N, C-alpha and C positions, 0 to 999 in steps of 0.2 A: 504494500500500500504506500502511495506517495502522498505527502501532505505539502500543501503550498500556502504561503502567506503572500497576499497581494502586495503587502508593504515591502517584500523582499524580491518580487519579480521585477526585472529591469523594465523601466519605462522607455518605450521607443517614441521619439518625436518624429511622426510620419511627415508632417508639414507644419507650418506655423500655427495651425489651429486644431490639429488632430494628434492625439497620443494613443498608444496601444500597449497593453500588457497581454501576454499570451501563455497559455498552458496547452501543450499537445499531449493527449492521452493516446491510447492504442486505437480508438475508433472515433474520437471526437476532438475538436479544438474548441477551447473556450477563450474568449478575448474580452478584456475590459477596455472599452473605448471611451476616450474623453474627446468631446468636440466643443470648442468654444462657439459662442453665439456667432452666427454668420458663417461658420465653417461648413465645408461640404465634403461629401464623398461622391465623386462623379459616377455617372452611369456605368455599371459593370454587371457582369453575370458570372456565375461559377457553378461547378458541378455539385456543390454542397447544398444540402438543405440547411437553412439558417433559421434559428429562433432568436429574434432581436428582443431583448428585455430592457426596457427603459427604467433605470433606477432613479434618475432625477432629470429634470429638464423637460424639453419639448422638441420633437423632431418633425420635420416634414419629410415624408418618404414618398418618392414617386416609384410605384411598383407596377411594372408593365403598363405604364402610361396613366395609372390611376393615382391621384394624390390622397395620402393618408396622413393625418396628424396624430402623433403618438405622444402621450404624456407619461410622466413618472408613474410607475406602477402598472404599465401596460406592456403587452408583448405582441409581437407580430411574427407569424411563420411565413418564411419566404421559400417557395419551392425551388428545387434545383433548376439552373439555367434560365431563371426569370430575370430580365434586366431591372435594375433598381438603382436609385440614387438617394442621397440623404442631404438635408440642410438643417443645421441646428438653429431653431428659433429662439432658444435660450442655451446657456451653458448646459451641456448634457453629459451624463454618464450612462453608458449602455453596457450590458453584459450580453455578448453574442455567443451562441453555441452553434457549432457547425458539425455536420456529419456527412461524409466521412471527414477525416483529418484534413486540414488545409495544407495539402502538399505544396501548393503554389507558394504559400507563405514560407514554408520550410526551405524551399528552393530560392526564395527571394524574388519571386515573380509578383510583386505587389506594388509596381510603379504607379498604378492608378491611385493608391493611397498617398503617395509621396508628392503629388502635384499640388 
């Protein structure tokens, strides 16, 4: 069994408004994402099913062309290969769970987050 403390997981500065901390398990990836108000994650898609859990703040998500506003305490399931983007309407902390593991992140194929 592995135990992790978020306070000890390295904080990656993805761009000036987005931070990320990541744990990769055998079949899932969990990521704590911080997005400053006005910060964005551009439109992208991936093979992973994603459950986006908003811990605090407010996000506008464009999911396959549909606008969804998420508030702290809400979750959204994103099916594999569905295009989506995010804009922080307030400073936001989200915990995202991905299945299977984000192999693209392990390889460093995450340039869309670094823009």
